[in-house]
C-alpha positions as CSV (number, residue, x, y, z in Angstrom):
1,M,-118.4,-0.4,-89.8
2,A,-117.4,-3.4,-87.7
3,E,-117.1,-6.7,-89.5
4,D,-120.2,-9.0,-89.1
5,F,-118.8,-11.9,-87.1
6,L,-122.0,-13.8,-87.4
7,P,-123.3,-13.6,-91.0
8,V,-126.9,-14.9,-90.8
9,K,-128.5,-15.9,-94.1
10,G,-132.0,-15.9,-92.6
11,Y,-134.4,-18.1,-90.6
12,D,-133.9,-21.8,-91.2
13,H,-136.8,-23.1,-89.1
14,V,-138.6,-22.8,-85.8
15,E,-139.0,-25.9,-83.6
16,F,-141.9,-26.3,-81.3
17,Y,-142.2,-28.7,-78.4
18,V,-145.8,-29.9,-78.3
19,G,-147.9,-32.4,-76.5
20,N,-149.0,-34.3,-79.6
21,A,-146.9,-33.6,-82.8
22,K,-149.2,-35.6,-85.1
23,Q,-152.3,-33.7,-84.0
24,A,-150.4,-30.4,-84.0
25,A,-149.2,-31.1,-87.5
26,H,-152.8,-31.7,-88.6
27,F,-153.8,-28.4,-87.1
28,Y,-151.1,-26.4,-88.8
29,D,-151.9,-28.1,-92.1
30,K,-155.7,-27.7,-92.1
31,T,-155.8,-24.2,-90.6
32,F,-152.6,-22.3,-91.4
33,G,-152.0,-24.2,-94.7
34,F,-148.5,-25.6,-93.9
35,K,-147.7,-28.8,-95.9
36,P,-146.2,-31.7,-94.1
37,V,-142.9,-32.6,-95.9
38,A,-140.9,-34.9,-93.6
39,K,-141.1,-36.7,-90.3
40,R,-139.0,-38.8,-87.8
41,G,-140.3,-41.3,-85.3
42,L,-140.2,-44.9,-84.3
43,E,-140.1,-46.0,-87.9
44,T,-137.0,-44.0,-88.5
45,G,-135.2,-45.1,-85.4
46,S,-136.1,-42.2,-83.1
47,R,-136.9,-43.8,-79.8
48,D,-137.7,-40.8,-77.6
49,R,-139.5,-38.3,-79.8
50,A,-141.5,-37.8,-83.0
51,S,-141.2,-34.7,-85.2
52,Y,-143.1,-33.4,-88.2
53,V,-141.7,-30.8,-90.6
54,L,-144.1,-28.5,-92.3
55,R,-143.4,-25.8,-94.8
56,Q,-145.1,-22.9,-96.5
57,G,-143.2,-20.4,-98.7
58,A,-139.9,-19.9,-96.9
59,V,-141.3,-20.7,-93.5
60,T,-140.4,-24.1,-92.0
61,F,-142.0,-25.3,-88.7
62,V,-140.9,-28.4,-86.9
63,L,-143.3,-29.9,-84.3
64,T,-141.8,-32.3,-81.8
65,S,-143.4,-34.4,-79.1
66,A,-142.1,-37.0,-76.6
67,Y,-142.8,-40.7,-76.4
68,G,-142.2,-40.8,-72.7
69,P,-142.2,-38.6,-69.6
70,D,-138.4,-38.6,-68.8
71,T,-137.2,-36.4,-71.7
72,D,-136.4,-32.7,-72.2
73,V,-139.4,-32.5,-74.6
74,A,-141.8,-33.9,-72.1
75,R,-140.5,-31.7,-69.3
76,H,-140.7,-28.6,-71.5
77,C,-144.3,-29.3,-72.4
78,A,-145.3,-30.1,-68.8
79,L,-143.9,-26.7,-67.7
80,H,-144.7,-24.4,-70.6
81,G,-147.4,-26.1,-72.6
82,D,-146.9,-26.1,-76.4
83,G,-144.3,-23.5,-77.3
84,V,-141.2,-22.6,-79.2
85,R,-138.1,-24.5,-78.2
86,A,-135.6,-23.5,-80.9
87,I,-135.1,-20.5,-83.2
88,A,-132.9,-21.8,-86.0
89,L,-130.7,-19.4,-88.0
90,S,-129.1,-20.4,-91.3
91,V,-125.3,-19.7,-91.3
92,G,-122.5,-20.6,-93.6
93,D,-120.1,-21.8,-90.9
94,V,-121.6,-23.4,-87.8
95,E,-118.2,-23.9,-86.1
96,S,-117.3,-20.2,-86.6
97,A,-120.8,-19.2,-85.3
98,V,-120.2,-21.2,-82.1
99,R,-116.6,-20.0,-81.7
100,E,-117.5,-16.3,-82.1
101,T,-120.6,-16.3,-79.9
102,K,-118.9,-18.4,-77.2
103,A,-116.0,-15.9,-77.1
104,R,-118.5,-13.1,-76.5
105,G,-120.3,-14.9,-73.7
106,A,-122.8,-17.4,-75.2
107,T,-123.6,-20.5,-73.2
108,V,-123.1,-23.3,-75.7
109,L,-125.5,-26.2,-75.2
110,K,-124.5,-28.2,-78.2
111,E,-121.2,-27.9,-80.1
112,A,-121.1,-28.0,-83.9
113,T,-122.4,-31.5,-84.8
114,A,-122.5,-33.1,-88.2
115,E,-125.2,-35.6,-89.2
116,E,-125.0,-37.5,-92.4
117,D,-127.0,-39.8,-94.6
118,E,-127.0,-40.7,-98.3
119,Q,-128.4,-37.3,-99.1
120,G,-125.6,-35.3,-97.5
121,T,-124.7,-33.5,-94.3
122,V,-126.4,-31.1,-92.0
123,I,-124.4,-29.3,-89.3
124,T,-126.1,-27.8,-86.2
125,A,-125.2,-26.3,-82.9
126,E,-127.2,-24.6,-80.1
127,I,-126.7,-21.7,-77.6
128,K,-128.9,-20.7,-74.7
129,Y,-131.4,-17.9,-75.0
130,A,-134.1,-16.6,-72.7
131,G,-135.9,-19.1,-70.5
132,D,-135.8,-22.5,-72.0
133,T,-135.5,-21.2,-75.6
134,V,-132.4,-21.8,-77.6
135,F,-130.8,-20.4,-80.8
136,R,-129.8,-23.1,-83.2
137,F,-127.2,-22.5,-85.9
138,V,-127.8,-24.6,-89.1
139,D,-125.7,-25.2,-92.2
140,R,-127.6,-27.4,-94.7
141,S,-125.7,-26.2,-97.8
142,N,-124.4,-29.8,-98.4
143,Y,-127.8,-31.5,-97.9
144,R,-130.2,-32.5,-100.6
145,G,-132.9,-34.2,-98.5
146,P,-136.3,-32.9,-97.3
147,F,-134.9,-31.6,-93.9
148,A,-132.2,-33.5,-92.1
149,P,-130.7,-37.0,-91.6
150,G,-133.1,-39.1,-89.5
151,F,-136.1,-37.7,-91.3
152,I,-138.1,-39.3,-94.1
153,D,-140.3,-37.7,-96.8
154,I,-144.0,-37.4,-96.2
155,D,-146.1,-37.9,-99.3
156,A,-148.9,-35.7,-97.9
157,Q,-151.6,-34.0,-99.9
158,G,-151.6,-31.0,-97.6
159,S,-154.2,-28.2,-97.5
160,N,-153.9,-25.2,-99.8
161,P,-151.5,-22.6,-98.6
162,V,-152.9,-19.3,-97.2
163,G,-150.1,-17.1,-98.6
164,F,-147.4,-17.0,-95.9
165,A,-144.1,-16.2,-97.6
166,A,-141.5,-15.8,-94.9
167,I,-141.0,-15.0,-91.2
168,D,-140.9,-11.3,-90.6
169,H,-140.0,-11.2,-86.9
170,I,-140.1,-13.3,-83.7
171,V,-141.1,-11.7,-80.4
172,T,-139.9,-12.8,-77.0
173,N,-141.4,-11.9,-73.6
174,V,-139.1,-11.5,-70.6
175,Y,-139.5,-10.4,-67.0
176,L,-139.5,-6.9,-65.7
177,G,-135.9,-5.6,-65.7
178,E,-134.6,-8.2,-68.2
179,M,-135.2,-6.4,-71.5
180,N,-132.0,-4.4,-71.5
181,F,-130.0,-7.5,-70.5
182,W,-131.2,-9.5,-73.5
183,A,-130.9,-6.5,-75.8
184,N,-127.3,-6.2,-74.7
185,W,-126.9,-10.0,-75.2
186,Y,-128.1,-9.7,-78.8
187,S,-125.6,-6.8,-79.3
188,E,-122.6,-8.3,-77.6
189,V,-123.1,-12.1,-78.3
190,L,-124.8,-12.1,-81.7
191,G,-123.5,-8.7,-83.0
192,F,-127.1,-7.5,-83.6
193,T,-128.1,-3.8,-83.5
194,N,-131.0,-2.0,-81.9
195,L,-133.6,-1.1,-84.6
196,A,-136.3,0.4,-82.4
197,H,-137.1,1.1,-78.8
198,F,-140.6,1.6,-77.4
199,T,-141.3,2.8,-73.9
200,D,-144.3,2.5,-71.6
201,K,-145.4,5.9,-72.9
202,D,-145.7,4.3,-76.4
203,I,-147.5,1.2,-75.3
204,S,-149.9,1.7,-72.5
205,T,-153.5,2.0,-71.4
206,E,-155.2,3.2,-68.2
207,Y,-154.4,-0.2,-66.7
208,S,-151.2,-1.7,-68.0
209,A,-148.1,-1.1,-70.2
210,L,-145.1,-2.7,-71.7
211,M,-141.7,-1.8,-73.0
212,S,-139.9,-3.2,-76.0
213,K,-136.6,-3.2,-77.9
214,V,-136.2,-4.5,-81.4
215,M,-132.9,-6.1,-82.4
216,E,-131.9,-7.1,-85.9
217,N,-128.9,-8.8,-87.5
218,G,-126.4,-7.1,-89.9
219,T,-128.4,-7.7,-93.0
220,G,-131.8,-6.9,-91.4
221,K,-133.2,-10.3,-92.4
222,C,-133.8,-11.4,-88.9
223,K,-135.6,-9.2,-86.3
224,F,-136.3,-9.9,-82.7
225,P,-138.4,-7.6,-80.6
226,I,-138.0,-8.2,-76.8
227,N,-141.0,-7.2,-74.5
228,E,-141.0,-6.7,-70.8
229,P,-144.0,-5.6,-68.6
230,A,-144.1,-2.1,-67.1
231,E,-145.6,-1.1,-63.8
232,G,-149.4,-0.6,-64.1
233,K,-152.6,-0.7,-62.2
234,K,-153.4,-4.2,-63.4
235,R,-151.6,-7.2,-64.9
236,S,-150.3,-6.6,-68.4
237,Q,-150.5,-9.1,-71.4
238,I,-146.8,-9.7,-70.9
239,T,-147.2,-10.7,-67.3
240,E,-150.1,-12.9,-68.2
241,Y,-147.9,-14.7,-70.7
242,L,-145.1,-15.1,-68.2
243,D,-147.5,-16.5,-65.6
244,Y,-148.9,-19.1,-67.9
245,Y,-145.8,-20.0,-69.8
246,Y,-143.9,-20.2,-66.5
247,G,-140.9,-18.3,-67.8
248,S,-139.6,-16.2,-70.6
249,G,-140.3,-17.4,-74.2
250,V,-141.5,-16.6,-77.7
251,Q,-144.8,-14.7,-77.6
252,H,-145.6,-14.5,-81.3
253,I,-144.2,-15.1,-84.7
254,A,-145.0,-12.7,-87.5
255,M,-145.3,-14.0,-91.1
256,N,-145.3,-12.0,-94.3
257,T,-148.0,-12.3,-97.0
258,A,-148.3,-10.6,-100.4
259,N,-152.1,-10.3,-100.0
260,I,-153.3,-9.9,-96.5
261,Y,-156.9,-9.7,-97.5
262,D,-156.9,-13.1,-99.1
263,T,-154.7,-14.6,-96.3
264,V,-156.9,-13.4,-93.5
265,A,-160.2,-14.2,-95.3
266,E,-158.9,-17.8,-95.8
267,L,-157.7,-18.2,-92.2
268,R,-161.1,-16.9,-91.0
269,S,-162.8,-19.5,-93.2
270,R,-160.7,-22.1,-91.4
271,D,-161.8,-21.0,-88.0
272,I,-158.7,-19.0,-87.0
273,D,-159.8,-16.3,-84.6
274,F,-158.2,-12.8,-84.6
275,L,-158.1,-10.0,-82.1
276,R,-160.7,-7.3,-82.9
277,V,-160.3,-3.6,-82.4
278,P,-163.4,-1.3,-82.1
279,D,-164.8,0.0,-85.3
280,T,-164.0,3.5,-84.2
281,Y,-160.4,2.6,-84.9
282,Y,-161.1,2.8,-88.6
283,D,-162.7,6.2,-88.4
284,M,-159.6,7.5,-86.6
285,M,-157.2,5.9,-89.0
286,R,-158.9,7.3,-92.1
287,E,-158.2,10.7,-90.7
288,R,-154.6,10.0,-89.5
289,I,-153.3,8.0,-92.4
290,K,-153.0,9.7,-95.8
291,G,-152.0,8.4,-99.3
292,V,-152.7,4.8,-98.5
293,D,-154.6,3.2,-101.4
294,E,-156.4,0.3,-99.6
295,D,-159.9,-0.9,-99.4
296,W,-160.9,0.6,-96.0
297,A,-164.3,-1.2,-95.9
298,R,-162.6,-4.6,-96.5
299,L,-159.9,-3.7,-93.9
300,Q,-162.6,-3.0,-91.4
301,E,-164.6,-6.1,-92.3
302,L,-161.6,-8.4,-91.8
303,G,-160.2,-6.5,-88.7
304,I,-156.9,-5.6,-90.4
305,L,-154.9,-2.8,-88.8
306,V,-152.9,-0.1,-90.7
307,D,-149.9,2.0,-89.6
308,Q,-147.7,4.5,-91.5
309,D,-144.2,5.8,-91.0
310,D,-141.6,7.8,-93.1
311,D,-140.8,4.7,-95.2
312,G,-144.3,3.6,-96.1
313,Y,-147.1,1.7,-94.4
314,L,-148.0,-1.8,-93.2
315,L,-151.0,-3.9,-92.7
316,Q,-151.2,-6.3,-89.8
317,I,-153.5,-8.5,-87.7
318,F,-153.0,-10.8,-84.7
319,T,-154.5,-14.2,-83.9
320,H,-155.8,-15.3,-80.6
321,P,-153.5,-17.7,-78.7
322,V,-153.4,-21.0,-80.6
323,Q,-153.5,-23.2,-77.5
324,D,-155.6,-23.1,-74.2
325,R,-152.8,-21.3,-72.3
326,P,-152.8,-17.5,-73.2
327,T,-149.3,-17.8,-74.6
328,L,-148.2,-18.3,-78.3
329,F,-150.0,-16.5,-81.1
330,Y,-149.3,-15.3,-84.6
331,E,-149.2,-12.1,-86.6
332,V,-150.0,-11.7,-90.3
333,I,-148.2,-8.7,-91.8
334,Q,-147.9,-7.1,-95.2
335,R,-145.3,-4.4,-95.7
336,H,-145.5,-1.5,-98.2
337,G,-142.1,0.1,-97.5
338,S,-142.5,0.4,-93.7
339,R,-139.8,-1.2,-91.6
340,G,-141.8,-0.5,-88.4
341,F,-143.9,-2.7,-86.1
342,G,-147.2,-0.8,-86.0
343,I,-146.6,1.6,-83.2
344,G,-149.7,3.5,-84.2
345,N,-151.8,0.4,-83.5
346,F,-150.3,-0.4,-80.1
347,K,-152.9,1.5,-78.0
348,A,-155.9,-0.1,-79.8
349,L,-154.3,-3.5,-79.6
350,F,-153.6,-3.2,-76.0
351,V,-157.2,-2.3,-75.2
352,S,-158.4,-5.3,-77.3
353,L,-155.9,-7.6,-75.5
354,E,-157.1,-6.3,-72.1
355,E,-160.7,-7.1,-73.0
356,E,-159.6,-10.7,-73.8
357,Q,-157.7,-10.9,-70.5
358,A,-160.7,-9.7,-68.6
359,L,-162.8,-12.5,-70.2
360,R,-160.2,-14.9,-68.9
361,G,-160.2,-13.3,-65.4
362,N,-156.6,-12.3,-65.7
363,L,-156.6,-8.5,-66.0
């Protein structure tokens, strides 16, 4: 087996560029249960942007907005709306990560840079990814603070968490014909391998279809499905995303929970809306899936989906987009051995998504 030239410890954080970071932080706190832990802004010497760091389990989100119009943050939001700017990966050696990926074709946007304060040092670097999204390498092994130099602690009460434990996978949408390019990029530049490949025969309805490849790092801790639209009679959900995001970018983030029933029930009580499949789905799944000891009535009540493979089964559900543009949304997932992505649910989900598109006049 080839040596892993980019040993990734896991996800460090995800940074979003948003129109109003303070209000977005309030939303993620009160609905998704992320606790604000740190911030930067005018009071910390940051003159062009404000950022809030929120955390739940091993998931860290950073929400950043601009103070003025002539910044990369403001231009990103003007074009894309609220969305993911950076996927940050934890590595042991940032300089090595930059050197190895650059040698294999990465476009380096920020060389390894150390920032220090009295609590230690954080080293970061960035390489270009699809659209305006970047991968950020982070080494905070010598830092004791809440997040990074330039941030201060927030003494916030925070809402009760909803049970998110970790990021399971992060999905990117790209244009027709670009999926294989980015799959090869993951393989050649990051040293990732292809875990799964879904064709338009796997994910299609009468009207639209998509294709997807799933890439993962050497340890399997970080997984990145890449979706592209396939030719169809009408506009697919991927094309709708690309049209409203004005480019390739992160479509959804899946987060693990140990109890999806409690997590989804709590999110529903906080007015998070989820995609809903027809009740006939559950009649079909009761026949198709065997040996799954779950409360089928509760699954149906909450709208949670089930899929099974040779390794086990999983439970999953998808939110509606969390902003006015039909772009970024979230997945809640609980795995019972399965390493898959719910291929048995793709058809039902696609029908549900198309119904939502039709309501928006975008099918």
